[in-house]
Structures are given as structure tokens and as C-alpha cells.
C-alpha positions in Angstrom: 12.5 41.4 29.0 15.5 43.4 28.0 18.4 41.6 26.3 21.1 44.3 26.0 23.8 42.0 25.0 22.0 40.3 22.1 22.3 41.6 18.6 19.2 43.1 17.0 17.0 40.7 15.1 14.0 41.4 12.8 11.6 39.8 15.3 12.4 42.4 17.9 10.2 44.9 16.1 7.0 42.9 16.7 7.8 41.5 20.2 5.9 44.3 22.0 2.8 43.6 19.8 3.1 39.9 20.5 3.5 40.4 24.3 0.5 42.7 24.4 -1.6 40.3 22.4 -0.8 37.4 24.8 -1.6 39.8 27.8 -5.1 40.3 26.6 -5.9 36.9 25.1 -4.7 33.3 25.6 -4.0 32.4 22.0 -2.0 34.0 19.1 -0.4 33.2 15.8 3.1 34.5 14.8 4.1 34.4 11.2 7.7 35.3 10.8 10.0 35.0 7.9 13.0 32.6 8.1 15.9 34.1 10.0 13.7 36.6 11.9 14.8 35.1 15.2 11.4 34.0 16.5 12.6 30.6 17.9 15.1 32.1 20.3 13.7 35.6 20.9 10.0 35.0 21.6 10.4 32.6 24.7 12.8 35.0 26.3 10.5 37.9 25.7 7.7 36.1 27.5 9.7 35.3 30.6 8.8 38.6 32.2 5.0 38.4 31.3 2.9 38.9 34.4 0.6 36.1 33.4 3.5 33.6 33.5 3.9 33.8 37.2 6.4 31.1 38.0 5.1 28.8 35.3 7.2 27.2 32.6 7.2 28.1 29.0 7.3 25.0 26.7 8.8 25.6 23.3 7.8 22.7 21.1 10.2 21.8 18.2 9.8 19.3 15.4 13.4 18.0 15.7 15.9 17.1 18.3 18.8 19.0 16.7 16.7 22.2 16.6 15.6 21.8 20.2 19.1 21.5 21.5 20.3 24.4 19.3 17.5 26.7 20.3 18.1 26.0 24.0 21.8 26.6 23.6 21.3 29.9 21.8 18.8 31.2 24.4 21.1 30.2 27.3 24.0 32.0 25.6 21.9 35.1 25.2 21.2 35.0 29.0 24.8 34.4 29.7 24.0 31.0 31.3 24.6 27.3 30.7 22.0 25.1 29.2 20.0 23.5 32.1 19.7 26.7 34.1 16.8 29.0 33.2 16.7 27.4 29.7 16.8 23.7 29.2 15.7 21.0 26.8 14.3 17.5 26.7 14.7 15.3 23.7 14.7 11.5 23.3 17.8 10.1 24.8 19.0 13.4 26.2 17.9 16.1 28.6 19.4 19.2 30.3 16.9 20.7 32.8 17.0 21.7 36.5 14.7 23.2 39.1 15.6 26.6 37.8 14.5 25.9 34.3 11.6 28.1 33.1 12.0 27.8 29.4 12.0 24.1 28.4 12.5 23.2 24.7 10.9 19.8 24.0 10.3 17.8 20.8 6.8 17.4 19.6 6.7 13.7 20.5 7.7 14.4 24.1 5.1 17.1 24.4 2.4 14.8 23.3 3.5 12.2 25.8 3.6 14.9 28.5 0.1 16.2 27.9 -1.4 12.7 27.7 0.2 11.9 31.1 -0.9 15.3 32.6 -3.8 16.9 30.6 -3.7 19.9 33.0 -0.1 20.6 32.1 0.5 21.5 35.8 3.2 24.2 36.2 3.1 25.2 32.5 2.1 28.8 31.7 2.5 28.7 27.9 3.0 26.3 25.0 4.7 27.6 21.9 4.5 25.5 18.8 7.5 26.4 16.6 7.9 25.7 12.8 4.3 24.6 12.7 4.4 24.8 8.9 6.2 21.4 8.9 2.8 19.9 9.8 4.1 16.8 11.5 1.6 14.4 13.0 2.9 15.0 16.5 2.7 18.7 16.0 -0.9 18.6 14.7 -1.9 16.2 17.5 -0.1 18.1 20.2 -1.8 21.4 19.2 -5.2 19.7 19.2 -4.7 18.2 22.7 -3.4 21.6 24.0 -6.5 23.4 22.6 -8.8 20.8 24.2 -7.0 20.9 27.5 -7.1 24.7 27.5 -10.9 24.7 26.8 -11.7 22.1 29.4 -9.1 22.4 32.2 -6.8 25.4 31.7 -8.5 28.5 30.2 -5.5 30.7 31.3 -3.0 28.5 29.4 -1.3 30.6 26.6 -0.9 28.9 23.3 1.2 30.4 20.5 1.7 29.0 17.1 4.8 30.2 15.2 5.6 29.5 11.6 7.6 30.8 8.7 5.4 29.7 5.7 1.8 28.9 6.6 -1.7 30.3 6.1 -1.8 32.3 9.3 -5.5 33.1 8.9 -6.4 29.4 8.7 -4.4 28.6 11.9 -6.0 31.6 13.6 -9.5 30.3 12.9 -8.4 26.9 14.4 -7.4 28.8 17.5 -10.8 30.6 17.8 -10.0 33.7 15.7 -6.8 34.4 17.5 -4.8 37.5 16.6 -2.1 37.1 13.9 1.2 39.0 14.3 3.5 39.1 11.3 7.2 39.8 11.0 8.7 40.4 7.6 12.1 39.4 8.9 15.4 40.3 7.4 16.5 38.3 4.4 19.7 39.2 2.8 19.6 38.9 -1.0 20.3 35.5 -2.4 21.3 34.9 -6.0 19.7 31.8 -7.5 21.7 29.8 -10.0 20.1 26.8 -11.8 22.1 23.8 -13.1 19.8 21.4 -14.9 20.1 17.7 -13.8 22.3 15.6 -16.1 20.5 12.2 -16.4 23.8 10.6 -17.3 25.3 11.5 -13.9 24.4 10.0 -10.5 22.9 12.6 -8.1 25.9 12.5 -5.8 28.4 13.0 -8.7 26.6 16.1 -9.8 26.1 17.5 -6.3 29.8 17.0 -5.6 30.7 18.8 -8.9 28.4 21.8 -8.1 29.8 22.0 -4.6 33.4 22.2 -5.9 32.3 24.8 -8.5 30.5 26.9 -5.8 33.5 26.8 -3.5 35.7 28.0 -6.4 33.4 30.9 -7.3 32.2 32.3 -4.0 33.5 32.7 -0.4 31.8 31.1 2.7 30.7 27.7 3.8 28.3 25.4 1.9 25.1 23.8 3.1 24.0 21.1 0.6 20.6 19.4 0.8 20.4 15.7 -0.2 17.6 13.2 0.1 19.1 10.9 2.8 22.0 9.4 4.6 23.2 7.2 1.8 23.4 10.1 -0.6 25.3 12.1 2.0 27.8 9.4 2.5 28.4 8.9 -1.3 28.7 12.7 -1.9 31.3 12.9 0.9 33.2 10.1 -0.8 33.1 11.9 -4.1 34.4 15.1 -2.5 37.1 13.3 -0.5 40.5 14.8 -1.2 39.2 17.1 -3.9 38.2 19.8 -1.4 40.5 22.7 -0.7 42.8 22.2 2.3 40.9 24.8 4.3 37.6 23.0 3.9 36.1 20.2 6.0 33.0 18.0 5.5 30.3 17.8 8.2 27.3 15.4 7.7 24.0 16.4 9.3 21.1 13.9 9.6 18.9 12.5 12.3 20.8 9.3 13.1 24.0 11.1 14.1 24.9 11.6 17.8 24.2 14.9 19.4 27.9 15.7 19.4 28.1 15.0 15.6 25.1 17.1 14.9 26.4 20.0 17.1 29.7 19.9 15.2 27.9 20.3 11.9 26.0 23.4 13.0 28.9 25.1 14.8 30.6 27.8 12.7 33.9 26.9 11.0 37.1 27.8 12.7 38.6 31.2 11.7 40.2 30.9 8.3 38.4 27.7 7.5 35.3 26.7 5.5 32.8 24.0 6.0 30.7 21.8 3.6 27.6 20.7 5.6 25.9 17.7 3.8 22.4 17.7 5.2 18.9 16.2 4.8 15.8 18.3 5.1 16.5 18.3 8.8 18.4 21.6 8.2 15.5 23.4 6.3 14.2 25.2 9.3 15.0 26.3 12.9 18.7 26.3 12.4 21.1 29.0 11.5 24.5 27.6 10.6 27.0 30.5 11.0 29.2 31.2 8.0 26.9 29.5 5.5 26.3 31.7 2.5 26.2 29.0 -0.2 23.3 26.6 -0.5 23.3 23.6 -3.0 19.9 22.1 -3.3 19.6 18.7 -5.0 15.9 19.2 -5.1 14.7 16.1 -3.3 13.4 15.1 0.1 12.8 11.7 1.6 10.0 11.0 4.1 7.9 8.2 5.4 4.7 7.2 3.5 2.4 4.6 5.1 0.6 1.9 3.1 -2.5 0.8 5.0 -2.9 -2.2 2.7 0.4 -3.7 3.8 0.9 -2.1 7.2 4.3 -0.8 6.1 5.8 2.6 6.3 8.3 3.1 3.5 10.7 5.9 2.8 9.7 7.7 -0.4 12.0 10.1 -2.3 10.0 13.0 -3.8 10.7 16.4 -5.3 11.0 19.2 -2.8 8.0 21.5 -2.6 8.3 25.1 -3.5 7.9 26.1 0.2 10.7 23.7 1.1 12.9 25.0 -1.8 12.3 28.5 -0.5 13.2 27.5 3.0 16.5 25.9 1.8 17.3 28.9 -0.4 16.8 31.2 2.6 19.6 29.4 4.5 22.1 31.2 2.3 20.8 34.7 3.3 20.5 34.4 7.1 23.6 36.5 8.0 24.8 38.0 4.8 24.1 38.0 1.0 24.4 34.5 -0.4 24.1 32.2 -3.4 21.7 29.2 -3.9 22.5 26.6 -6.6 19.5 24.5 -7.6 20.0 21.3 -9.5 17.0 21.7 -11.8 16.0 23.9 -14.7 14.4 27.2 -13.6 11.3 26.5 -15.6 10.7 23.4 -13.4 10.2 25.4 -10.2 6.6 26.2 -11.1 5.8 22.5 -11.5 6.8 21.8 -7.9 4.0 21.2 -5.3 3.3 24.4 -3.4 3.7 22.7 0.1 4.6 19.4 1.6 1.6 17.3 2.4 0.8 17.2 6.2 2.1 14.1 7.8 -1.3 13.3 9.2 -2.5 12.5 5.6 0.5 10.2 4.9 1.5 8.5 8.2 0.9 5.3 10.1 -1.9 6.4 12.5 -1.6 3.4 15.0 0.2 5.4 17.7 -2.0 8.4 17.1 -5.2 6.3 17.4 -3.9 4.7 20.6 -3.1 8.1 22.2 -6.4 9.4 21.1 -8.1 6.4 22.8 -6.1 7.1 26.0 -7.2 10.7 25.8 -10.8 9.4 25.8 -11.8 10.1 22.2 -13.1 7.3 20.0 -12.3 9.3 16.9 -10.6 12.6 15.9 -13.9 14.4 15.3 -14.0 16.1 18.7 -10.5 17.7 18.4 -9.4 20.7 16.4 -7.2 19.7 13.4 -6.3 21.7 10.3 -6.6 18.4 8.4 -8.5 15.5 9.9 -6.9 12.0 9.6 -7.9 10.0 6.5 -10.8 7.7 7.4 -9.3 4.6 5.8 -5.9 4.9 7.5 -7.6 5.6 10.8 -9.8 2.6 10.5 -6.8 0.4 9.6 -5.0 1.7 12.7 -7.9 0.9 15.0 -8.1 -2.6 13.6 -4.4 -3.1 14.4 -4.9 -1.9 17.9 -7.9 -4.2 18.4 -5.7 -7.1 17.1 -3.1 -6.1 19.7 -5.7 -6.1 22.4 -5.3 -2.4 23.0 -8.9 -1.5 22.1 -12.1 -3.4 23.1 -15.0 -4.2 20.9 -16.4 -0.7 21.4 -13.2 1.0 20.5 -12.3 2.0 24.1 -8.8 1.6 25.4 -8.1 -1.5 27.4 -5.8 -2.0 30.4 -3.4 -3.6 28.0 -3.7 -0.6 25.7 -2.8 1.7 28.5 0.3 -0.3 29.2 1.3 0.0 25.6 0.6 3.7 25.6 3.1 4.2 28.5 5.9 3.2 26.1 7.0 5.9 23.7 7.1 3.3 20.9 5.0 2.3 18.0 2.1 0.1 19.4 3.5 -2.9 17.6 6.9 -2.6 19.4 5.3 -1.7 22.7 3.1 -4.8 22.4 6.3 -6.9 21.8 8.1 -5.4 24.9 5.1 -5.8 27.2 4.5 -9.4 26.0 8.1 -10.4 26.6 8.1 -9.2 30.2 6.4 -12.2 31.8 8.8 -14.5 29.9 11.8 -12.8 31.5 12.8 -11.3 28.1 11.7 -7.7 28.7 15.2 -6.4 28.3 15.8 -8.3 25.1 12.6 -7.1 23.6 13.4 -3.5 24.6 16.8 -3.9 22.8 14.9 -5.0 19.7 12.6 -2.0 20.0 15.4 0.4 20.2 17.4 -1.1 17.3 14.3 -1.0 15.1 13.3 2.5 16.0 16.7 4.2 16.3 18.4 3.9 12.9 22.1 3.4 12.8 22.6 1.6 16.2 24.4 -1.6 15.6 25.2 -0.8 12.0 23.0 -1.2 9.0 23.2 -5.0 8.4 20.1 -6.9 7.5 20.4 -9.5 10.3 19.0 -8.3 13.6 21.1 -10.7 15.5 24.3 -9.1 14.0 23.0 -5.6 14.9 22.3 -6.7 18.4 25.8 -8.1 18.9 27.3 -4.9 17.5 25.1 -2.7 19.6 26.0 -4.6 22.8 29.7 -4.0 22.0 29.3 -0.3 21.0 30.8 2.4 23.2 30.1 6.1 23.1 27.4 8.5 24.2 24.8 7.5 21.7 25.1 3.8 22.5 25.1 4.5 26.3 21.9 6.7 25.8 20.3 3.9 23.9 21.1 1.4 26.6 19.5 3.7 29.1 16.5 3.8 26.9 16.4 0.0 26.8 16.4 -0.1 30.6 13.6 2.5 30.7 11.4 0.6 28.2 11.9 -2.6 30.1 10.9 -1.0 33.4 7.9 0.8 31.8 6.7 -2.6 30.5 6.8 -4.0 34.0 10.2 -5.5 34.2 13.4 -4.6 36.0 15.5 -3.9 32.9 17.4 -7.2 33.2 17.1 -10.5 31.4 19.2 -10.1 28.3 22.5 -11.9 27.8 24.6 -14.2 25.7 22.7 -16.9 23.8 19.4 -15.1 23.7 19.7 -14.1 20.0 17.8 -17.2 19.0 14.7 -15.7 20.5 14.8 -12.5 18.4 12.5 -13.8 15.8 9.9 -14.9 18.4 9.7 -11.4 19.9 9.8 -9.6 16.6 7.0 -11.7 15.2 4.7 -10.4 18.0 5.3 -6.9 16.7 5.0 -7.9 13.0 2.8 -11.0 12.6 1.9 -9.8 9.1 5.6 -9.7 8.2 6.4 -13.3 9.0 8.2 -14.3 5.7 8.6 -17.7 4.1 11.4 -18.7 1.7 10.2 -19.2 -1.9 12.2 -20.4 -4.9 15.7 -18.9 -5.1 17.9 -18.3 -2.2 17.2 -15.0 -0.5 13.6 -14.7 -1.9 10.7 -14.6 0.5 7.0 -14.1 0.6 5.5 -12.1 3.6 2.3 -13.1 5.3 0.7 -9.8 4.0 1.3 -11.0 0.5 4.3 -8.8 -0.2 7.5 -10.1 -1.8 10.9 -9.4 -0.3 14.5 -10.3 -1.1 17.9 -10.4 0.6 21.3 -10.7 -1.0 22.3 -14.3 -1.4 25.3 -13.6 0.8 23.2 -12.5 3.7 23.3 -14.8 6.7 19.5 -14.8 6.7 19.2 -15.7 3.0 19.0 -19.5 3.7 16.4 -19.3 6.4 13.1 -21.1 6.0 11.3 -18.4 7.9 12.1 -14.8 8.8 10.4 -11.9 10.5 10.9 -8.7 8.6 11.2 -5.4 10.6 12.0 -3.1 7.7 11.9 -3.3 3.9 11.7 -0.9 1.0 10.7 -1.0 -2.7 7.8 -2.1 -4.8 5.3 -4.6 -3.2 6.3 -7.7 -5.2 10.0 -7.1 -5.1 10.9 -5.3 -1.9 14.4 -5.2 -0.5 14.5 -6.6 3.1 16.5 -4.1 5.2 16.2 -5.8 8.6 14.9 -9.1 9.9 15.4 -12.1 12.2 15.3 -15.8 11.6 12.5 -17.8 13.2 11.8 -21.5 13.4 8.7 -23.0 11.9 7.7 -24.5 15.3 7.9 -21.0 16.8 5.6 -19.7 14.1 3.1 -22.5 14.8 3.3 -21.8 18.6 2.8 -18.1 18.3 0.1 -18.0 15.7 -1.9 -21.1 16.2 -5.1 -19.1 16.4 -4.3 -17.2 13.2 -3.4 -20.3 11.1 -6.3 -21.2 8.8 -6.9 -24.8 7.7 -8.3 -24.9 4.2 -9.4 -27.7 1.9 -8.3 -26.6 -1.5 -9.2 -28.0 -5.0 -7.0 -27.4 -8.0 -7.4 -28.6 -11.5 -4.3 -30.4 -12.9 -4.3 -29.5 -16.6 -1.8 -32.2 -17.5 -3.8 -35.0 -15.8 -7.1 -33.4 -16.7 -8.2 -34.1 -13.1 -9.1 -32.3 -9.9 -6.5 -32.5 -7.0 -7.7 -32.0 -3.5 -5.3 -30.8 -0.8 -5.4 -29.7 2.9 -3.5 -26.4 3.2 -2.6 -24.6 6.4 -2.1 -20.9 5.9 -0.8 -17.9 7.9 -2.0 -15.0 5.8 -0.5 -15.5 2.3 2.0 -18.2 3.6 1.4 -21.9 3.0 2.8 -23.6 6.2 1.8 -27.2 5.1 0.0 -29.0 2.3 -1.0 -32.6 1.9 -3.5 -34.6 -0.1 -7.1 -34.6 1.1 -8.5 -38.2 1.3 -12.2 -37.4 1.1 -12.9 -34.1 -0.6 -16.4 -32.7 -0.9 -17.8 -34.5 -4.0 -20.0 -31.5 -4.8 -17.1 -29.1 -4.8 -15.0 -31.5 -6.9 -17.8 -31.9 -9.4 -18.3 -28.1 -9.6 -14.7 -27.4 -10.3 -14.5 -30.2 -12.9 -17.6 -28.8 -14.6 -16.1 -25.3 -14.7 -13.0 -26.6 -16.3 -15.1 -28.5 -18.9 -17.0 -25.4 -19.7 -13.8 -23.4 -20.0 -12.4 -25.9 -22.5 -15.7 -26.1 -24.5 -18.7 -28.3 -23.6 -19.0 -29.5 -27.2 -15.7 -31.4 -26.6 -17.6 -33.7 -24.2 -18.7 -37.1 -25.5 -22.2 -36.1 -26.7 -23.9 -38.7 -28.9 -25.3 -37.8 -32.3 -28.8 -38.1 -30.9 -28.0 -35.9 -27.9 -26.5 -33.2 -30.1 -29.7 -33.3 -32.3 -31.9 -33.0 -29.3 -30.0 -29.9 -28.1 -30.3 -28.4 -31.5 -34.1 -28.9 -31.6 -34.5 -27.4 -28.2 -32.3 -24.5 -29.0 -34.2 -23.8 -32.2 -37.6 -23.8 -30.3 -36.2 -21.4 -27.7 -35.0 -19.1 -30.4 -38.2 -19.2 -32.6 -41.1 -19.9 -30.2 -39.5 -18.8 -26.9 -41.6 -19.2 -23.8 -40.2 -21.8 -21.4 -38.4 -23.8 -24.0 -34.8 -24.3 -22.7 -31.9 -22.9 -24.7 -29.4 -25.8 -24.9 -26.7 -23.9 -26.9 -23.0 -24.1 -26.0 -22.9 -20.6 -24.5 -26.0 -21.0 -22.4 -25.1 -24.5 -21.1 -21.5 -23.3 -20.3 -22.9 -20.5 -18.2 -25.1 -22.8 -16.1 -23.0 -26.0 -16.2 -22.6 -26.2 -12.4 -26.4 -26.4 -12.1 -27.3 -29.1 -14.7 -24.1 -31.2 -15.1 -22.4 -31.1 -11.7 -25.1 -33.1 -9.9 -24.7 -35.9 -12.5 -21.0 -36.5 -12.0 -20.7 -36.7 -8.2 -17.8 -39.0 -7.3 -15.9 -38.2 -10.5 -12.7 -36.2 -10.5 -11.4 -36.5 -14.1 -12.6 -34.9 -17.3 -12.2 -38.2 -19.2 -14.5 -39.9 -16.7 -17.5 -37.8 -17.9 -19.5 -40.0 -20.4 -22.5 -40.0 -22.6 -24.7 -41.5 -19.8 -23.9 -38.5 -17.5 -24.8 -36.1 -20.3 -28.0 -38.1 -21.1 -29.1 -37.8 -17.4 -28.3 -34.1 -17.5 -30.4 -33.7 -20.6 -33.3 -35.6 -19.0 -33.3 -32.9 -16.3 -33.1 -30.1 -18.7 -35.8 -31.5 -21.1 -38.1 -34.0 -19.4 -40.0 -36.6 -21.3 -43.3 -34.7 -21.4 -41.6 -31.7 -23.0 -39.8 -34.0 -25.5 -43.2 -35.4 -26.7 -44.4 -31.9 -27.1 -41.3 -31.0 -29.0 -41.6 -34.1 -31.2 -45.1 -32.9 -32.3 -43.7 -29.5 -33.1 -40.3 -30.4 -34.4 -40.1 -34.1 -35.3 -36.6 -35.5 -35.3 -37.1 -37.3 -38.6 -39.0 -36.9 -41.9 -40.9 -39.9 -43.2 -40.3 -39.7 -46.9 -42.8 -41.0 -49.5 -40.2 -43.6 -50.4 -40.5 -45.1 -46.9 -37.2 -43.8 -45.7 -36.9 -42.1 -42.3 -34.4 -39.3 -42.5 -33.1 -37.0 -39.7 -33.9 -33.3 -39.8 -30.9 -31.0 -39.0 -32.1 -28.3 -36.6 -28.7 -26.9 -36.1 -28.2 -25.9 -39.7 -27.2 -22.3 -40.3 -30.2 -21.3 -42.4 -32.9 -23.1 -40.3 -34.1 -26.7 -40.2 -32.8 -28.6 -43.1 -33.4 -32.0 -44.7 -30.9 -33.7 -47.0 -32.8 -36.2 -49.2 -32.3 -37.9 -52.6 -34.7 -36.2 -55.0 -36.4 -39.4 -56.3 -37.6 -40.2 -52.8 -39.9 -37.2 -53.1 -41.6 -38.2 -56.3 -45.3 -37.8 -56.1 -45.2 -35.3 -53.2 -47.1 -32.1 -54.1 -46.6 -30.2 -50.9 -43.4 -28.9 -49.3 -42.3 -30.7 -46.1 -42.6 -28.5 -43.0 -42.5 -28.5 -39.2 -44.1 -26.5 -36.4 -47.6 -27.4 -37.5 -46.8 -26.5 -41.1 -45.7 -23.1 -40.2 -42.0 -23.6 -41.0 -40.9 -25.1 -44.3 -37.8 -27.2 -44.2 -34.8 -26.2 -46.3 -34.6 -29.2 -48.7 -31.1 -30.1 -49.8 -32.0 -32.3 -52.8 -29.3 -35.0 -53.6 -28.4 -37.0 -56.6 -28.3 -40.9 -56.3 -24.6 -40.3 -55.4 -25.7 -38.1 -52.5 -24.3 -35.0 -54.1 -26.4 -31.7 -53.8 -28.2 -30.8 -57.0 -30.7 -28.1 -55.6 -31.9 -26.4 -52.5 -35.4 -25.2 -52.1 -38.2 -24.2 -49.8 -40.8 -24.7 -52.6 -40.9 -28.3 -53.7 -44.1 -28.0 -55.9 -42.5 -25.0 -57.6 -39.4 -27.0 -58.2 -41.3 -29.8 -59.9 -43.1 -27.4 -62.2 -40.2 -25.2 -62.8 -36.5 -26.2 -63.1 -37.1 -30.0 -62.7 -37.0 -30.6 -66.5 -33.5 -29.1 -66.8 -32.3 -30.9 -63.7 -33.8 -34.2 -64.8 -32.2 -33.9 -68.3 -28.8 -33.6 -66.6 -29.5 -36.4 -64.2 -30.5 -38.8 -67.0 -27.2 -38.5 -68.6 -25.3 -39.0 -65.4 -27.4 -41.6 -63.8 -29.1 -43.6 -66.6 -30.0 -46.6 -64.3 -32.4 -44.4 -62.2 -35.8 -43.2 -63.2 -36.2 -39.5 -64.2 -39.8 -39.0 -65.1 -41.0 -36.0 -67.0 -43.9 -35.7 -64.5 -42.4 -36.4 -61.0 -45.8 -35.7 -59.4 -47.2 -38.7 -61.2 -44.3 -41.0 -60.5 -43.9 -43.3 -57.5 -41.2 -42.3 -55.0 -38.3 -44.7 -54.8 -35.0 -45.1 -53.2 -33.8 -47.6 -55.8 -32.5 -47.7 -59.3 -34.7 -49.0 -62.2 -35.2 -52.8 -62.3 -32.9 -54.6 -64.7 -34.2 -54.8 -68.2 -36.3 -51.7 -68.0 -35.5 -48.6 -70.1 
């Protein structure tokens, strides 16, 4: 269609090609540089297309602010008000009429619309704008639109528009659709790098660069910061330091529509503006008069942790594509300047693109919508990137826990009720469950406060936020209250039921949404443990810090030391009533090191929380014995009260196992420790203290390890004692380092002409020959050789030291003795 009053834009050059492409085929891809004008020109150009008939063109935008701005710009181009031929629908706000033929909607609302009406009755075309942002709703909405077109609406036009994306890849997803490219018109932008000073806080350096930029160049400033907190602190730093002709305008998602519109309006004649924005301003918006961009280099977005069921906000470095988008904001209408708060060399190290949200997000809502659509998984739909299997499985497990899916993964009637609510399934479950109790309105208020940041303030106590929200006045609060009534009605109530005194029930309802985030006080005031095992803390001054139990709706930070951002108190009795079927009763055993004893307790748990604990009167004796034995093994089994004979028996058996092998048991410390539960635990049933284990228990255990028949066999092979020629019976040491050893006074071996041995004569003993005073004088494995060799020298020495004992020159001819010479002999 002709737009004679509109200024020329770069996209105008390719509009005829695009119109022609959509006349001959139902799908197309438009790749247009930032600032080309695709968002506001393309829908208007398609109004006159014959295939449109009287159907509506849906322009799908990632963000509310962009949707409103696009609708307003197109309406101005037509010389109309928003709500006539061009209108919009966003959460909490809508401007449409029967005359509306171009309807700008957010991605979430489009997904809801196609789920409710898969045929998209009355819709002629769907245009997905800024598809490079790759939001979960955007990817899902396109997949649903493609399937609806294939199965129900082959004439439906689908156009995907983007500034920075692989057009060929998207074209393949759309069935090899034609790709139309527009180079756009980008005015030159000078890039200046200011390396981050680690000694300065981010907001201090951003404020300093903004002031410097204002002093060096004309025009308004658009500064990109990670989030709302940094925006607020930067505004505080700028304060009265700004020139008199310059005003500050924050821009982030939680602001009211009026506040957002103020930020994107051009500054009044003769004045300048400093817009402090999150990444919300990267695309879709042209802020008139901005020719200076200050990029702090960070972005903040949600990252889901399947292990904890939590979505946390994560601050990351901006991607190169995001940095280029931000830089391009300075050259939309005239040459500009971009200040980057990082060294130029660091640009190459930035990630090329942001990761698609489908790879990072909580997929519970997506999985529920997919089930409502009739798909058990995402395999049948067309996605550029399929959802991760682990996160998708986790999401379906949550839905099954909420009763939204049956055992076969199909959506239940309860699941369909949840899906009617444009809320996370957790919150939808909470609202639906509260309806029969007459608390639908209260639960809906909770859902709105949890999902709409900024309502009721930013305090940690949900009760305080609720009180503030109920007292708030203004368009955003009024819109939120309308949303509350809508949620309550969708859940089956009439929107009533909330009033004074119902704050005490907040924890009960919130716990239905977050059973895994019921938290129990631990240790110091303000410190809590969540049922999912995570740790969380509140300031000691928080009104919730002294609560015995909380339900946590929001927290941030590392798993073991998270900061609780929002929660509600709940009574212990309420926890018991709500989660009786989830509470596990466990009989636990614990070893008390100080008492050297096993303690038995009955513990009732909700996840990682211990709700109660008391002594167990009659614990399983086998389990007690097993734990006691494990502790004994850990401390060293040789510290148990083995008798001298038991130790010797173990040594002999171990020696046989090492030398002969076969089925001889190894009774060494290490082997016994590894199998202690098998051989010792059965012998100590009824005992719960280490000190109660005695030699009799060990003896019975050895009887089991080495029965009497094997002991007789062992005695034949390895006798426990040596019968000396003198008549003495002396123990053989089978645990000696150098093999079986025998300590014996040398005169007790007189007359013996063969070396003592074991194992049928195959293994000579190591003889440790002693003096009459039991001091070692020689070691040998060849006794006959000793007699014939070094004995004479040894005997000579012994005669001088022990004259009362016989020291014959020929020991083989002398009688063995254990005594000194009789009195009177020489």
C-alpha cells in the first residue's frame, strides 16, 4: 500500500520483492539490518495483499514495550489512533477494536492464542519479529504456527523477520522458504573503548563515562546496564551532576507502560535525555534523538537449574551480536558514538550470539502447552534447537507431580485447567487448588505478585508486599488487580474471597506452588535449609528471619548460600497437613564417636528437612551390628581385643593363603576389614557399643572363618609350636616379616642335626638363637651349618659371658638343655 506521508526507510526498497514472494508462497524470511524499518513498514505493506482478504495480520513481538511502540508508530503512519486499524495486545494492556486489522501481540499471548484456537480463525498472516532473540515463546510459537499451517491452514502466511540470524537455516525450517535481505541504512558510529577499572563499581564507571560523553558530543544517551538495581544506582550517581538541560529516564520491564513510553519518547526541543536501560532496548525500538550509546557490556537473564527447580537471574557478558545491536542504536537517525566499557581486544572473546532460551529455560510451561497441543514430546514440531532432554524430562516430572499429566504423559483434566491460566504451572496449580477453599482471589494475588516484579515493593516478606499492593494506586496496580480477578475466574472462582486477615494463609498457598522450597530454620537467625537441599538466608532484621518455617518464592546466589528474595511464613502444622503423603519416616543409625556407640533415631523428613527426630526403642539389631562393625573396621580391627592365640591363628592362616593359596582364608587386617560385615556382624547382634565387643565374639567369628577341620589340617602343615629337643614347647611366629620364625635359646637345640621346618619340611624356620639371657646371638636357616661353622667362635664368647652354662665344643654330641650346669661341675 502507498504511504505518501511516511519518510523513506531502507526496507522500502525490498518491500515489492517481499510482497511478491508472499503472493506466490505462504512462507518467507526477511533479514533486515537494525534500523531498516521492517517492524513498522512490513505489516502496513501487506494490508493491501489480495490473499489477506479481511483477515488480520498478527505481528508477534518479544517484548511488551516494543509491541506498544510498534503499534503506535504504525497508527501514526496511517494518521490514526492506536486501536483502529492498528492495535496491540500485551499482558495487562490492550488497544484493539472491530476495525483492527494489524494486531501487535507479545510472543506469550500468541502462543496462548494458537493453543486456544489452532486454526487461527480470522488470521491471514503471522509475522515473527526480532526472531534472532530466540525466546522460548518465540521458538514455540513458530513451531505451533508451522504445524497449524501444515495440518489446518495451508493458506496461512508465515513471515520470520530478524536483524542478525542465519536466514538460510530459518528458511530450511520453513521448508526452503525464500529469503529477502535488506542492507538497511546505518549511519556511521564511532566506537570508543574505555577499559573497566576493577577498583570502581560498575555504576560509578558508567556514570563517569555518561558525563564524559555528554561533554564531548551532542545528542541524547542510551546506556545499557545489566538490571534494575544497576540502573537505580547509576541514576543516583548521576543525580545533580547532569547538565540542567538533561533528564534521566529509566527503561526496564517492571516499569508501567506510561513510564516506558516516557523513556522512548524524544526529548523536548532544546533538552537532552539519558535513558538507562536493560537489554530490553537492544532491538525493535528507535529512541529519537539518541546518538550516544554507553554499553556496560553485561546482560542479565534467567537460567534454569533442573536439579533445584529454580530459575535464577545470571549476569553474563554481552554477546558480539548483542553488542552490535546496542552499538547500532547510536546510528539509527544520524551519525553517532558508542562507548564500550571494555578493552577493544576483548571483543573477539565475546560469545558470537546469545544462547537460545529453549536451551536455558524452565520448560514446565512449555511441556504443559505441548501436552495440551497433543504432543508427548517436541520431536514432531519444527524447532531450530530442540529442548534439552534432561530439562524436558524434569519438567514433565514436575507436571506429573502436579497432576497435570497422567502416567502415559497425556494431559489430564487438571492439566487443562492449569493451562488455561497464563502462569507457570506451579502458580496455576496453586490458584486452582485454592478455589474450592474460597481463596482463589488470594492465591491469584500471590501469583501476580510472584510473576510481576515490582508490585508491592521489593521486600522479602510476601505478606508485606501483599499489604502494599492492596494499597497501591495507579494504572499498573489497577491492571494487576484486573489480572487477579481474571486469574481467579479462570480457575473457577468469581474473583472474590480475599480480604483482611488472610495473610496468615499465604504460606499455605505458596507451598502448593513450591513444595520443594519449603524452608526450615537452621542455626543462626535468618538461615534456612530448603527441602530441595539448597541453603538460603535472610537479613537478621527481616520479619521472616525468626520463622521456624518459610516457603521461598524467589532466591538468588550459590546453592549453599543463596539470598532469599521473597517468601512467606508457614506453620509446622500446615506443613504436616499439606505434605503428609510426601513426608518420609526413616529409622536412622548414627555412630556417636564420643560414646563409641550406635545411636538409633526415628526421623521424619520432607525432602532435605528434618521435621522431627526421637530415639528408636527397638532398632534392627542387624543394622546396628553392621554399622558398629563398619566403625570398628574404620578405626582398625587390630584395636579389637584379640587374644594372643587368636592373633597367632590369623597369622598362620594368612601365611598359608599367601604361600599355598587355594581356599585358605586370608585373615589379614586389610582383608578382614573389607569383609567385616559378613564375618563379625552376625556375632555381635544385640550390641551397640564398640567396647562391648569381646574376645569371645572374635573367637566365634574365627570359628566361622576357620572351622575345626581346617585348623587340624593347618596344624599339620603349620604347627603352632615347636617341640624342642630340650622338652620345651615354643610358639612359632607366622607373622614375622621374613617368614615363620622361632626364637629359642641355643642350648635347647644341642644334639639336633637337622634344621627345624614346617609345611612338610618344605619351609625352614628362621631361627633366632638366643643367649641364656634371651638376647639374640645369631639368626640362621641352616642349623647344621651353624654347628659346624661359626659355633666355635660364638661358644667362645658365650663361655666368658655365661660360665654357669654348658658350651660344648661338639654341640651335636651334647644333650639339649634349658638349664645351667649343675653345681660343682666345671
